[in-house]
PyMOL Python script that loads the backbone (N, CA, C, O; Angstrom):
from pymol import cmd

cmd.read_pdbstr("""\
ATOM      1  N   MET A   1     -97.529  99.789 -99.756  1.00  0.00           N
ATOM      2  CA  MET A   1     -97.813  98.570 -99.111  1.00  0.00           C
ATOM      3  C   MET A   1     -97.713  98.800 -97.595  1.00  0.00           C
ATOM      4  O   MET A   1     -96.802  99.467 -97.106  1.00  0.00           O
ATOM      5  N   VAL A   2     -98.672  98.230 -96.882  1.00  0.00           N
ATOM      6  CA  VAL A   2     -98.680  98.297 -95.405  1.00  0.00           C
ATOM      7  C   VAL A   2     -98.728  96.887 -94.859  1.00  0.00           C
ATOM      8  O   VAL A   2     -99.778  96.247 -94.924  1.00  0.00           O
ATOM      9  N   PRO A   3     -97.634  96.380 -94.324  1.00  0.00           N
ATOM     10  CA  PRO A   3     -97.664  95.011 -93.721  1.00  0.00           C
ATOM     11  C   PRO A   3     -98.461  95.058 -92.408  1.00  0.00           C
ATOM     12  O   PRO A   3     -98.272  95.956 -91.587  1.00  0.00           O
ATOM     13  N   LEU A   4     -99.329  94.104 -92.230  1.00  0.00           N
ATOM     14  CA  LEU A   4    -100.160  94.055 -91.024  1.00  0.00           C
ATOM     15  C   LEU A   4     -99.741  92.888 -90.163  1.00  0.00           C
ATOM     16  O   LEU A   4     -99.824  91.746 -90.615  1.00  0.00           O
ATOM     17  N   ILE A   5     -99.301  93.115 -88.964  1.00  0.00           N
ATOM     18  CA  ILE A   5     -98.843  92.067 -88.074  1.00  0.00           C
ATOM     19  C   ILE A   5     -99.976  91.122 -87.701  1.00  0.00           C
ATOM     20  O   ILE A   5     -99.744  89.959 -87.372  1.00  0.00           O
ATOM     21  N   GLY A   6    -101.180  91.621 -87.752  1.00  0.00           N
ATOM     22  CA  GLY A   6    -102.360  90.809 -87.423  1.00  0.00           C
ATOM     23  C   GLY A   6    -102.589  89.689 -88.428  1.00  0.00           C
ATOM     24  O   GLY A   6    -103.316  88.738 -88.141  1.00  0.00           O
ATOM     25  N   ALA A   7    -101.981  89.791 -89.592  1.00  0.00           N
ATOM     26  CA  ALA A   7    -102.096  88.733 -90.583  1.00  0.00           C
ATOM     27  C   ALA A   7    -100.968  87.690 -90.505  1.00  0.00           C
ATOM     28  O   ALA A   7    -100.991  86.707 -91.245  1.00  0.00           O
ATOM     29  N   ALA A   8    -100.005  87.890 -89.637  1.00  0.00           N
ATOM     30  CA  ALA A   8     -98.879  86.961 -89.516  1.00  0.00           C
ATOM     31  C   ALA A   8     -99.371  85.590 -89.137  1.00  0.00           C
ATOM     32  O   ALA A   8    -100.251  85.449 -88.288  1.00  0.00           O
ATOM     33  N   ASN A   9     -98.812  84.591 -89.757  1.00  0.00           N
ATOM     34  CA  ASN A   9     -99.100  83.163 -89.492  1.00  0.00           C
ATOM     35  C   ASN A   9    -100.550  82.777 -89.830  1.00  0.00           C
ATOM     36  O   ASN A   9    -101.056  81.781 -89.313  1.00  0.00           O
ATOM     37  N   ARG A  10    -101.206  83.540 -90.674  1.00  0.00           N
ATOM     38  CA  ARG A  10    -102.578  83.262 -90.981  1.00  0.00           C
ATOM     39  C   ARG A  10    -102.810  83.100 -92.470  1.00  0.00           C
ATOM     40  O   ARG A  10    -103.939  83.243 -92.937  1.00  0.00           O
ATOM     41  N   ASP A  11    -101.767  82.806 -93.218  1.00  0.00           N
ATOM     42  CA  ASP A  11    -101.906  82.614 -94.654  1.00  0.00           C
ATOM     43  C   ASP A  11    -102.542  81.288 -94.973  1.00  0.00           C
ATOM     44  O   ASP A  11    -101.940  80.247 -94.711  1.00  0.00           O
ATOM     45  N   PRO A  12    -103.789  81.282 -95.552  1.00  0.00           N
ATOM     46  CA  PRO A  12    -104.458  80.009 -95.792  1.00  0.00           C
ATOM     47  C   PRO A  12    -103.711  79.153 -96.827  1.00  0.00           C
ATOM     48  O   PRO A  12    -103.965  77.952 -96.922  1.00  0.00           O
ATOM     49  N   ALA A  13    -102.823  79.732 -97.577  1.00  0.00           N
ATOM     50  CA  ALA A  13    -102.055  78.914 -98.530  1.00  0.00           C
ATOM     51  C   ALA A  13    -101.013  78.078 -97.766  1.00  0.00           C
ATOM     52  O   ALA A  13    -100.603  77.028 -98.259  1.00  0.00           O
ATOM     53  N   ARG A  14    -100.581  78.516 -96.584  1.00  0.00           N
ATOM     54  CA  ARG A  14     -99.587  77.805 -95.794  1.00  0.00           C
ATOM     55  C   ARG A  14    -100.234  76.999 -94.657  1.00  0.00           C
ATOM     56  O   ARG A  14     -99.743  75.932 -94.289  1.00  0.00           O
ATOM     57  N   HIS A  15    -101.320  77.509 -94.117  1.00  0.00           N
ATOM     58  CA  HIS A  15    -101.949  76.887 -92.952  1.00  0.00           C
ATOM     59  C   HIS A  15    -103.393  76.511 -93.277  1.00  0.00           C
ATOM     60  O   HIS A  15    -104.218  77.391 -93.524  1.00  0.00           O
ATOM     61  N   PRO A  16    -103.706  75.216 -93.279  1.00  0.00           N
ATOM     62  CA  PRO A  16    -105.013  74.771 -93.697  1.00  0.00           C
ATOM     63  C   PRO A  16    -106.179  75.304 -92.896  1.00  0.00           C
ATOM     64  O   PRO A  16    -107.286  75.412 -93.422  1.00  0.00           O
ATOM     65  N   ASP A  17    -105.957  75.643 -91.627  1.00  0.00           N
ATOM     66  CA  ASP A  17    -106.999  76.208 -90.807  1.00  0.00           C
ATOM     67  C   ASP A  17    -106.461  77.402 -90.015  1.00  0.00           C
ATOM     68  O   ASP A  17    -106.252  77.278 -88.808  1.00  0.00           O
ATOM     69  N   PRO A  18    -106.234  78.539 -90.645  1.00  0.00           N
ATOM     70  CA  PRO A  18    -105.526  79.658 -90.021  1.00  0.00           C
ATOM     71  C   PRO A  18    -106.210  80.266 -88.845  1.00  0.00           C
ATOM     72  O   PRO A  18    -105.557  80.950 -88.057  1.00  0.00           O
ATOM     73  N   ASP A  19    -107.504  80.056 -88.675  1.00  0.00           N
ATOM     74  CA  ASP A  19    -108.260  80.638 -87.558  1.00  0.00           C
ATOM     75  C   ASP A  19    -108.253  79.757 -86.323  1.00  0.00           C
ATOM     76  O   ASP A  19    -108.709  80.190 -85.265  1.00  0.00           O
ATOM     77  N   ARG A  20    -107.743  78.519 -86.426  1.00  0.00           N
ATOM     78  CA  ARG A  20    -107.746  77.600 -85.277  1.00  0.00           C
ATOM     79  C   ARG A  20    -106.438  77.823 -84.464  1.00  0.00           C
ATOM     80  O   ARG A  20    -105.336  77.907 -85.006  1.00  0.00           O
ATOM     81  N   LEU A  21    -106.641  77.912 -83.143  1.00  0.00           N
ATOM     82  CA  LEU A  21    -105.466  78.020 -82.268  1.00  0.00           C
ATOM     83  C   LEU A  21    -104.874  76.658 -82.055  1.00  0.00           C
ATOM     84  O   LEU A  21    -105.529  75.752 -81.540  1.00  0.00           O
ATOM     85  N   ASP A  22    -103.640  76.519 -82.449  1.00  0.00           N
ATOM     86  CA  ASP A  22    -102.928  75.225 -82.344  1.00  0.00           C
ATOM     87  C   ASP A  22    -101.765  75.403 -81.413  1.00  0.00           C
ATOM     88  O   ASP A  22    -100.683  75.819 -81.829  1.00  0.00           O
ATOM     89  N   VAL A  23    -101.979  75.089 -80.147  1.00  0.00           N
ATOM     90  CA  VAL A  23    -100.935  75.329 -79.125  1.00  0.00           C
ATOM     91  C   VAL A  23     -99.714  74.376 -79.297  1.00  0.00           C
ATOM     92  O   VAL A  23     -98.639  74.633 -78.755  1.00  0.00           O
ATOM     93  N   ALA A  24     -99.908  73.272 -80.063  1.00  0.00           N
ATOM     94  CA  ALA A  24     -98.826  72.354 -80.312  1.00  0.00           C
ATOM     95  C   ALA A  24     -97.884  72.877 -81.390  1.00  0.00           C
ATOM     96  O   ALA A  24     -96.846  72.271 -81.656  1.00  0.00           O
ATOM     97  N   GLY A  25     -98.229  73.960 -81.990  1.00  0.00           N
ATOM     98  CA  GLY A  25     -97.387  74.528 -83.035  1.00  0.00           C
ATOM     99  C   GLY A  25     -97.870  74.142 -84.411  1.00  0.00           C
ATOM    100  O   GLY A  25     -98.593  73.161 -84.578  1.00  0.00           O
ATOM    101  N   ARG A  26     -97.482  74.887 -85.352  1.00  0.00           N
ATOM    102  CA  ARG A  26     -97.860  74.601 -86.724  1.00  0.00           C
ATOM    103  C   ARG A  26     -96.730  73.823 -87.353  1.00  0.00           C
ATOM    104  O   ARG A  26     -96.355  72.771 -86.837  1.00  0.00           O
ATOM    105  N   ASP A  27     -96.183  74.292 -88.427  1.00  0.00           N
ATOM    106  CA  ASP A  27     -95.109  73.566 -89.096  1.00  0.00           C
ATOM    107  C   ASP A  27     -93.713  74.056 -88.731  1.00  0.00           C
ATOM    108  O   ASP A  27     -92.742  73.770 -89.432  1.00  0.00           O
ATOM    109  N   GLY A  28     -93.624  74.790 -87.639  1.00  0.00           N
ATOM    110  CA  GLY A  28     -92.319  75.275 -87.204  1.00  0.00           C
ATOM    111  C   GLY A  28     -91.899  76.569 -87.904  1.00  0.00           C
ATOM    112  O   GLY A  28     -90.816  77.086 -87.629  1.00  0.00           O
ATOM    113  N   ALA A  29     -92.713  77.091 -88.783  1.00  0.00           N
ATOM    114  CA  ALA A  29     -92.319  78.261 -89.559  1.00  0.00           C
ATOM    115  C   ALA A  29     -93.023  79.550 -89.081  1.00  0.00           C
ATOM    116  O   ALA A  29     -93.299  80.441 -89.885  1.00  0.00           O
ATOM    117  N   SER A  30     -93.297  79.637 -87.824  1.00  0.00           N
ATOM    118  CA  SER A  30     -93.981  80.811 -87.312  1.00  0.00           C
ATOM    119  C   SER A  30     -93.078  82.034 -87.469  1.00  0.00           C
ATOM    120  O   SER A  30     -91.865  81.958 -87.272  1.00  0.00           O
ATOM    121  N   ILE A  31     -93.686  83.149 -87.823  1.00  0.00           N
ATOM    122  CA  ILE A  31     -92.905  84.369 -87.961  1.00  0.00           C
ATOM    123  C   ILE A  31     -93.169  85.329 -86.805  1.00  0.00           C
ATOM    124  O   ILE A  31     -92.778  86.495 -86.870  1.00  0.00           O
ATOM    125  N   SER A  32     -93.817  84.862 -85.767  1.00  0.00           N
ATOM    126  CA  SER A  32     -94.197  85.776 -84.659  1.00  0.00           C
ATOM    127  C   SER A  32     -93.019  86.432 -83.984  1.00  0.00           C
ATOM    128  O   SER A  32     -93.099  87.599 -83.601  1.00  0.00           O
ATOM    129  N   PHE A  33     -91.912  85.700 -83.827  1.00  0.00           N
ATOM    130  CA  PHE A  33     -90.750  86.267 -83.133  1.00  0.00           C
ATOM    131  C   PHE A  33     -89.565  86.524 -84.048  1.00  0.00           C
ATOM    132  O   PHE A  33     -88.462  86.789 -83.569  1.00  0.00           O
ATOM    133  N   GLY A  34     -89.773  86.450 -85.357  1.00  0.00           N
ATOM    134  CA  GLY A  34     -88.684  86.614 -86.288  1.00  0.00           C
ATOM    135  C   GLY A  34     -87.773  85.381 -86.294  1.00  0.00           C
ATOM    136  O   GLY A  34     -88.132  84.337 -85.750  1.00  0.00           O
ATOM    137  N   SER A  35     -86.676  85.499 -86.868  1.00  0.00           N
ATOM    138  CA  SER A  35     -85.731  84.406 -86.908  1.00  0.00           C
ATOM    139  C   SER A  35     -84.334  84.905 -87.262  1.00  0.00           C
ATOM    140  O   SER A  35     -84.160  86.035 -87.717  1.00  0.00           O
ATOM    141  N   GLY A  36     -83.343  84.045 -87.044  1.00  0.00           N
ATOM    142  CA  GLY A  36     -81.974  84.370 -87.378  1.00  0.00           C
ATOM    143  C   GLY A  36     -81.484  85.619 -86.645  1.00  0.00           C
ATOM    144  O   GLY A  36     -81.677  85.759 -85.437  1.00  0.00           O
ATOM    145  N   ALA A  37     -80.861  86.503 -87.378  1.00  0.00           N
ATOM    146  CA  ALA A  37     -80.310  87.712 -86.770  1.00  0.00           C
ATOM    147  C   ALA A  37     -81.400  88.675 -86.333  1.00  0.00           C
ATOM    148  O   ALA A  37     -81.147  89.599 -85.559  1.00  0.00           O
ATOM    149  N   HIS A  38     -82.629  88.457 -86.836  1.00  0.00           N
ATOM    150  CA  HIS A  38     -83.725  89.347 -86.488  1.00  0.00           C
ATOM    151  C   HIS A  38     -84.687  88.757 -85.459  1.00  0.00           C
ATOM    152  O   HIS A  38     -85.814  89.232 -85.319  1.00  0.00           O
ATOM    153  N   VAL A  39     -84.258  87.750 -84.759  1.00  0.00           N
ATOM    154  CA  VAL A  39     -85.154  87.142 -83.762  1.00  0.00           C
ATOM    155  C   VAL A  39     -85.393  88.132 -82.618  1.00  0.00           C
ATOM    156  O   VAL A  39     -84.511  88.909 -82.253  1.00  0.00           O
ATOM    157  N   CYS A  40     -86.580  88.082 -82.077  1.00  0.00           N
ATOM    158  CA  CYS A  40     -86.999  88.975 -80.966  1.00  0.00           C
ATOM    159  C   CYS A  40     -86.160  88.620 -79.740  1.00  0.00           C
ATOM    160  O   CYS A  40     -86.012  87.447 -79.398  1.00  0.00           O
ATOM    161  N   ILE A  41     -85.624  89.620 -79.095  1.00  0.00           N
ATOM    162  CA  ILE A  41     -84.735  89.403 -77.936  1.00  0.00           C
ATOM    163  C   ILE A  41     -85.580  88.865 -76.759  1.00  0.00           C
ATOM    164  O   ILE A  41     -85.042  88.192 -75.880  1.00  0.00           O
ATOM    165  N   GLY A  42     -86.870  89.150 -76.735  1.00  0.00           N
ATOM    166  CA  GLY A  42     -87.738  88.694 -75.656  1.00  0.00           C
ATOM    167  C   GLY A  42     -88.495  87.417 -75.949  1.00  0.00           C
ATOM    168  O   GLY A  42     -89.352  87.016 -75.161  1.00  0.00           O
ATOM    169  N   ALA A  43     -88.198  86.764 -77.073  1.00  0.00           N
ATOM    170  CA  ALA A  43     -88.957  85.567 -77.472  1.00  0.00           C
ATOM    171  C   ALA A  43     -88.880  84.452 -76.434  1.00  0.00           C
ATOM    172  O   ALA A  43     -89.904  83.857 -76.098  1.00  0.00           O
ATOM    173  N   LEU A  44     -87.690  84.157 -75.921  1.00  0.00           N
ATOM    174  CA  LEU A  44     -87.572  83.042 -74.985  1.00  0.00           C
ATOM    175  C   LEU A  44     -88.331  83.366 -73.683  1.00  0.00           C
ATOM    176  O   LEU A  44     -89.016  82.498 -73.142  1.00  0.00           O
ATOM    177  N   LEU A  45     -88.217  84.578 -73.190  1.00  0.00           N
ATOM    178  CA  LEU A  45     -88.958  84.952 -71.992  1.00  0.00           C
ATOM    179  C   LEU A  45     -90.474  84.877 -72.204  1.00  0.00           C
ATOM    180  O   LEU A  45     -91.199  84.454 -71.303  1.00  0.00           O
ATOM    181  N   THR A  46     -90.947  85.269 -73.347  1.00  0.00           N
ATOM    182  CA  THR A  46     -92.372  85.195 -73.683  1.00  0.00           C
ATOM    183  C   THR A  46     -92.834  83.732 -73.700  1.00  0.00           C
ATOM    184  O   THR A  46     -93.900  83.416 -73.173  1.00  0.00           O
ATOM    185  N   ARG A  47     -92.057  82.862 -74.288  1.00  0.00           N
ATOM    186  CA  ARG A  47     -92.433  81.451 -74.351  1.00  0.00           C
ATOM    187  C   ARG A  47     -92.439  80.851 -72.961  1.00  0.00           C
ATOM    188  O   ARG A  47     -93.326  80.056 -72.650  1.00  0.00           O
ATOM    189  N   ILE A  48     -91.486  81.199 -72.113  1.00  0.00           N
ATOM    190  CA  ILE A  48     -91.485  80.679 -70.741  1.00  0.00           C
ATOM    191  C   ILE A  48     -92.689  81.208 -69.979  1.00  0.00           C
ATOM    192  O   ILE A  48     -93.339  80.449 -69.259  1.00  0.00           O
ATOM    193  N   GLU A  49     -92.992  82.456 -70.115  1.00  0.00           N
ATOM    194  CA  GLU A  49     -94.159  83.029 -69.417  1.00  0.00           C
ATOM    195  C   GLU A  49     -95.431  82.364 -69.870  1.00  0.00           C
ATOM    196  O   GLU A  49     -96.284  82.034 -69.046  1.00  0.00           O
ATOM    197  N   ALA A  50     -95.582  82.157 -71.181  1.00  0.00           N
ATOM    198  CA  ALA A  50     -96.780  81.511 -71.703  1.00  0.00           C
ATOM    199  C   ALA A  50     -96.904  80.085 -71.196  1.00  0.00           C
ATOM    200  O   ALA A  50     -98.002  79.659 -70.838  1.00  0.00           O
ATOM    201  N   GLU A  51     -95.799  79.326 -71.156  1.00  0.00           N
ATOM    202  CA  GLU A  51     -95.857  77.960 -70.660  1.00  0.00           C
ATOM    203  C   GLU A  51     -96.292  77.932 -69.200  1.00  0.00           C
ATOM    204  O   GLU A  51     -97.123  77.107 -68.819  1.00  0.00           O
ATOM    205  N   ILE A  52     -95.746  78.812 -68.389  1.00  0.00           N
ATOM    206  CA  ILE A  52     -96.099  78.835 -66.986  1.00  0.00           C
ATOM    207  C   ILE A  52     -97.566  79.238 -66.778  1.00  0.00           C
ATOM    208  O   ILE A  52     -98.285  78.639 -65.979  1.00  0.00           O
ATOM    209  N   THR A  53     -97.981  80.259 -67.515  1.00  0.00           N
ATOM    210  CA  THR A  53     -99.353  80.722 -67.408  1.00  0.00           C
ATOM    211  C   THR A  53    -100.355  79.659 -67.844  1.00  0.00           C
ATOM    212  O   THR A  53    -101.325  79.390 -67.136  1.00  0.00           O
ATOM    213  N   PHE A  54    -100.124  79.055 -69.006  1.00  0.00           N
ATOM    214  CA  PHE A  54    -101.086  78.007 -69.463  1.00  0.00           C
ATOM    215  C   PHE A  54    -101.092  76.814 -68.508  1.00  0.00           C
ATOM    216  O   PHE A  54    -102.150  76.239 -68.254  1.00  0.00           O
ATOM    217  N   ARG A  55     -99.942  76.436 -67.981  1.00  0.00           N
ATOM    218  CA  ARG A  55     -99.916  75.292 -67.054  1.00  0.00           C
ATOM    219  C   ARG A  55    -100.721  75.644 -65.794  1.00  0.00           C
ATOM    220  O   ARG A  55    -101.495  74.812 -65.321  1.00  0.00           O
ATOM    221  N   GLN A  56    -100.564  76.829 -65.251  1.00  0.00           N
ATOM    222  CA  GLN A  56    -101.264  77.207 -64.053  1.00  0.00           C
ATOM    223  C   GLN A  56    -102.802  77.300 -64.312  1.00  0.00           C
ATOM    224  O   GLN A  56    -103.599  76.823 -63.505  1.00  0.00           O
ATOM    225  N   VAL A  57    -103.180  77.899 -65.406  1.00  0.00           N
ATOM    226  CA  VAL A  57    -104.591  77.996 -65.756  1.00  0.00           C
ATOM    227  C   VAL A  57    -105.220  76.624 -65.881  1.00  0.00           C
ATOM    228  O   VAL A  57    -106.307  76.387 -65.355  1.00  0.00           O
ATOM    229  N   LEU A  58    -104.536  75.703 -66.586  1.00  0.00           N
ATOM    230  CA  LEU A  58    -105.120  74.381 -66.779  1.00  0.00           C
ATOM    231  C   LEU A  58    -105.092  73.543 -65.501  1.00  0.00           C
ATOM    232  O   LEU A  58    -105.954  72.679 -65.338  1.00  0.00           O
ATOM    233  N   GLN A  59    -104.158  73.755 -64.602  1.00  0.00           N
ATOM    234  CA  GLN A  59    -104.189  73.110 -63.308  1.00  0.00           C
ATOM    235  C   GLN A  59    -105.324  73.622 -62.451  1.00  0.00           C
ATOM    236  O   GLN A  59    -105.979  72.857 -61.743  1.00  0.00           O
ATOM    237  N   ARG A  60    -105.550  74.907 -62.519  1.00  0.00           N
ATOM    238  CA  ARG A  60    -106.608  75.518 -61.724  1.00  0.00           C
ATOM    239  C   ARG A  60    -108.014  75.134 -62.257  1.00  0.00           C
ATOM    240  O   ARG A  60    -108.940  74.882 -61.486  1.00  0.00           O
ATOM    241  N   TRP A  61    -108.133  75.101 -63.591  1.00  0.00           N
ATOM    242  CA  TRP A  61    -109.422  74.769 -64.235  1.00  0.00           C
ATOM    243  C   TRP A  61    -109.230  73.667 -65.230  1.00  0.00           C
ATOM    244  O   TRP A  61    -109.175  73.931 -66.431  1.00  0.00           O
ATOM    245  N   PRO A  62    -109.122  72.408 -64.767  1.00  0.00           N
ATOM    246  CA  PRO A  62    -108.816  71.292 -65.701  1.00  0.00           C
ATOM    247  C   PRO A  62    -109.877  71.014 -66.742  1.00  0.00           C
ATOM    248  O   PRO A  62    -109.609  70.345 -67.740  1.00  0.00           O
ATOM    249  N   HIS A  63    -111.093  71.524 -66.519  1.00  0.00           N
ATOM    250  CA  HIS A  63    -112.165  71.249 -67.451  1.00  0.00           C
ATOM    251  C   HIS A  63    -112.492  72.531 -68.252  1.00  0.00           C
ATOM    252  O   HIS A  63    -113.591  72.665 -68.790  1.00  0.00           O
ATOM    253  N   LEU A  64    -111.575  73.424 -68.322  1.00  0.00           N
ATOM    254  CA  LEU A  64    -111.766  74.702 -69.073  1.00  0.00           C
ATOM    255  C   LEU A  64    -112.089  74.404 -70.539  1.00  0.00           C
ATOM    256  O   LEU A  64    -111.434  73.597 -71.198  1.00  0.00           O
ATOM    257  N   ARG A  65    -113.109  75.080 -71.008  1.00  0.00           N
ATOM    258  CA  ARG A  65    -113.483  74.929 -72.412  1.00  0.00           C
ATOM    259  C   ARG A  65    -114.163  76.236 -72.894  1.00  0.00           C
ATOM    260  O   ARG A  65    -114.610  77.061 -72.098  1.00  0.00           O
ATOM    261  N   LEU A  66    -114.215  76.375 -74.200  1.00  0.00           N
ATOM    262  CA  LEU A  66    -114.866  77.524 -74.792  1.00  0.00           C
ATOM    263  C   LEU A  66    -116.358  77.471 -74.553  1.00  0.00           C
ATOM    264  O   LEU A  66    -116.964  76.406 -74.675  1.00  0.00           O
ATOM    265  N   ALA A  67    -116.967  78.600 -74.213  1.00  0.00           N
ATOM    266  CA  ALA A  67    -118.415  78.682 -74.057  1.00  0.00           C
ATOM    267  C   ALA A  67    -119.048  78.772 -75.442  1.00  0.00           C
ATOM    268  O   ALA A  67    -118.363  79.020 -76.434  1.00  0.00           O
ATOM    269  N   ASP A  68    -120.353  78.568 -75.495  1.00  0.00           N
ATOM    270  CA  ASP A  68    -121.072  78.763 -76.770  1.00  0.00           C
ATOM    271  C   ASP A  68    -120.946  80.234 -77.157  1.00  0.00           C
ATOM    272  O   ASP A  68    -120.900  81.114 -76.297  1.00  0.00           O
ATOM    273  N   GLY A  69    -120.892  80.475 -78.415  1.00  0.00           N
ATOM    274  CA  GLY A  69    -120.737  81.817 -78.907  1.00  0.00           C
ATOM    275  C   GLY A  69    -119.459  81.989 -79.662  1.00  0.00           C
ATOM    276  O   GLY A  69    -118.651  81.067 -79.774  1.00  0.00           O
ATOM    277  N   SER A  70    -119.284  83.154 -80.171  1.00  0.00           N
ATOM    278  CA  SER A  70    -118.098  83.431 -80.994  1.00  0.00           C
ATOM    279  C   SER A  70    -117.165  84.364 -80.231  1.00  0.00           C
ATOM    280  O   SER A  70    -117.612  85.210 -79.457  1.00  0.00           O
ATOM    281  N   PRO A  71    -115.875  84.201 -80.456  1.00  0.00           N
ATOM    282  CA  PRO A  71    -114.917  85.189 -79.889  1.00  0.00           C
ATOM    283  C   PRO A  71    -115.214  86.587 -80.498  1.00  0.00           C
ATOM    284  O   PRO A  71    -115.669  86.706 -81.636  1.00  0.00           O
ATOM    285  N   GLN A  72    -114.946  87.600 -79.715  1.00  0.00           N
ATOM    286  CA  GLN A  72    -115.113  88.952 -80.246  1.00  0.00           C
ATOM    287  C   GLN A  72    -113.737  89.576 -80.489  1.00  0.00           C
ATOM    288  O   GLN A  72    -112.903  89.671 -79.589  1.00  0.00           O
ATOM    289  N   TRP A  73    -113.541  89.980 -81.696  1.00  0.00           N
ATOM    290  CA  TRP A  73    -112.224  90.484 -82.116  1.00  0.00           C
ATOM    291  C   TRP A  73    -112.181  92.007 -82.066  1.00  0.00           C
ATOM    292  O   TRP A  73    -113.184  92.672 -82.326  1.00  0.00           O
ATOM    293  N   ALA A  74    -111.052  92.537 -81.741  1.00  0.00           N
ATOM    294  CA  ALA A  74    -110.838  94.010 -81.751  1.00  0.00           C
ATOM    295  C   ALA A  74    -110.957  94.515 -83.179  1.00  0.00           C
ATOM    296  O   ALA A  74    -110.534  93.842 -84.119  1.00  0.00           O
ATOM    297  N   ASP A  75    -111.522  95.681 -83.338  1.00  0.00           N
ATOM    298  CA  ASP A  75    -111.672  96.269 -84.662  1.00  0.00           C
ATOM    299  C   ASP A  75    -110.422  97.150 -84.944  1.00  0.00           C
ATOM    300  O   ASP A  75    -110.484  98.380 -84.934  1.00  0.00           O
ATOM    301  N   ASN A  76    -109.329  96.481 -85.185  1.00  0.00           N
ATOM    302  CA  ASN A  76    -108.068  97.210 -85.416  1.00  0.00           C
ATOM    303  C   ASN A  76    -107.371  96.503 -86.553  1.00  0.00           C
ATOM    304  O   ASN A  76    -106.971  95.348 -86.409  1.00  0.00           O
ATOM    305  N   PRO A  77    -107.214  97.176 -87.689  1.00  0.00           N
ATOM    306  CA  PRO A  77    -106.545  96.483 -88.838  1.00  0.00           C
ATOM    307  C   PRO A  77    -105.057  96.246 -88.644  1.00  0.00           C
ATOM    308  O   PRO A  77    -104.483  95.454 -89.391  1.00  0.00           O
ATOM    309  N   ALA A  78    -104.405  96.882 -87.691  1.00  0.00           N
ATOM    310  CA  ALA A  78    -102.986  96.700 -87.510  1.00  0.00           C
ATOM    311  C   ALA A  78    -102.645  95.542 -86.609  1.00  0.00           C
ATOM    312  O   ALA A  78    -101.623  94.887 -86.818  1.00  0.00           O
ATOM    313  N   TYR A  79    -103.472  95.262 -85.601  1.00  0.00           N
ATOM    314  CA  TYR A  79    -103.155  94.233 -84.635  1.00  0.00           C
ATOM    315  C   TYR A  79    -104.420  93.371 -84.466  1.00  0.00           C
ATOM    316  O   TYR A  79    -105.531  93.882 -84.327  1.00  0.00           O
ATOM    317  N   ARG A  80    -104.209  92.057 -84.484  1.00  0.00           N
ATOM    318  CA  ARG A  80    -105.287  91.104 -84.320  1.00  0.00           C
ATOM    319  C   ARG A  80    -105.329  90.752 -82.851  1.00  0.00           C
ATOM    320  O   ARG A  80    -104.314  90.340 -82.290  1.00  0.00           O
ATOM    321  N   GLY A  81    -106.481  90.904 -82.210  1.00  0.00           N
ATOM    322  CA  GLY A  81    -106.584  90.577 -80.802  1.00  0.00           C
ATOM    323  C   GLY A  81    -108.017  90.428 -80.403  1.00  0.00           C
ATOM    324  O   GLY A  81    -108.917  90.932 -81.074  1.00  0.00           O
ATOM    325  N   LEU A  82    -108.236  89.730 -79.304  1.00  0.00           N
ATOM    326  CA  LEU A  82    -109.579  89.488 -78.781  1.00  0.00           C
ATOM    327  C   LEU A  82    -109.987  90.611 -77.808  1.00  0.00           C
ATOM    328  O   LEU A  82    -109.168  91.130 -77.049  1.00  0.00           O
ATOM    329  N   THR A  83    -111.279  90.964 -77.860  1.00  0.00           N
ATOM    330  CA  THR A  83    -111.815  91.790 -76.790  1.00  0.00           C
ATOM    331  C   THR A  83    -112.606  90.964 -75.838  1.00  0.00           C
ATOM    332  O   THR A  83    -112.800  91.380 -74.696  1.00  0.00           O
ATOM    333  N   ALA A  84    -113.083  89.798 -76.245  1.00  0.00           N
ATOM    334  CA  ALA A  84    -113.833  88.888 -75.359  1.00  0.00           C
ATOM    335  C   ALA A  84    -113.730  87.444 -75.896  1.00  0.00           C
ATOM    336  O   ALA A  84    -113.840  87.186 -77.094  1.00  0.00           O
ATOM    337  N   LEU A  85    -113.514  86.517 -74.939  1.00  0.00           N
ATOM    338  CA  LEU A  85    -113.481  85.098 -75.238  1.00  0.00           C
ATOM    339  C   LEU A  85    -114.108  84.380 -74.033  1.00  0.00           C
ATOM    340  O   LEU A  85    -113.461  84.171 -73.007  1.00  0.00           O
ATOM    341  N   ASP A  86    -115.383  84.012 -74.189  1.00  0.00           N
ATOM    342  CA  ASP A  86    -116.106  83.401 -73.066  1.00  0.00           C
ATOM    343  C   ASP A  86    -115.712  81.962 -72.905  1.00  0.00           C
ATOM    344  O   ASP A  86    -115.636  81.216 -73.881  1.00  0.00           O
ATOM    345  N   VAL A  87    -115.457  81.560 -71.661  1.00  0.00           N
ATOM    346  CA  VAL A  87    -115.051  80.190 -71.319  1.00  0.00           C
ATOM    347  C   VAL A  87    -115.939  79.677 -70.161  1.00  0.00           C
ATOM    348  O   VAL A  87    -116.556  80.447 -69.426  1.00  0.00           O
ATOM    349  N   VAL A  88    -115.968  78.354 -70.042  1.00  0.00           N
ATOM    350  CA  VAL A  88    -116.666  77.700 -68.965  1.00  0.00           C
ATOM    351  C   VAL A  88    -115.554  77.007 -68.132  1.00  0.00           C
ATOM    352  O   VAL A  88    -114.694  76.323 -68.688  1.00  0.00           O
ATOM    353  N   THR A  89    -115.586  77.193 -66.811  1.00  0.00           N
ATOM    354  CA  THR A  89    -114.512  76.630 -65.990  1.00  0.00           C
ATOM    355  C   THR A  89    -114.829  75.304 -65.354  1.00  0.00           C
ATOM    356  O   THR A  89    -113.933  74.631 -64.844  1.00  0.00           O
ATOM    357  N   GLY A  90    -116.127  74.900 -65.372  1.00  0.00           N
ATOM    358  CA  GLY A  90    -116.469  73.658 -64.686  1.00  0.00           C
ATOM    359  C   GLY A  90    -117.161  72.696 -65.547  1.00  0.00           C
ATOM    360  O   GLY A  90    -117.509  71.604 -65.097  1.00  0.00           O
TER     361      GLY A  90
END
""", "prot")
cmd.dss("prot")
cmd.show_as("cartoon", "prot")
cmd.util.cbc("prot")
cmd.orient("prot")
């Protein structure tokens, strides 16, 4: 068995729309940073950085939206990530 981190939080049996980005959070059961004794030591810093970054981006471009077209995903079975995500700023 090979666990793939790219599949984390994307179980369609748990999440009705696993491909949709939900910045408000899902059901609170995210496994991205672990939990309990195994929680990621950098989780709090990452959340703070993300909050600051998203706030600044949305203040700079208040009408930011996805452009027509589909996101382009990296061809890597171990890690799920984007290679391109076109947006419109105005």
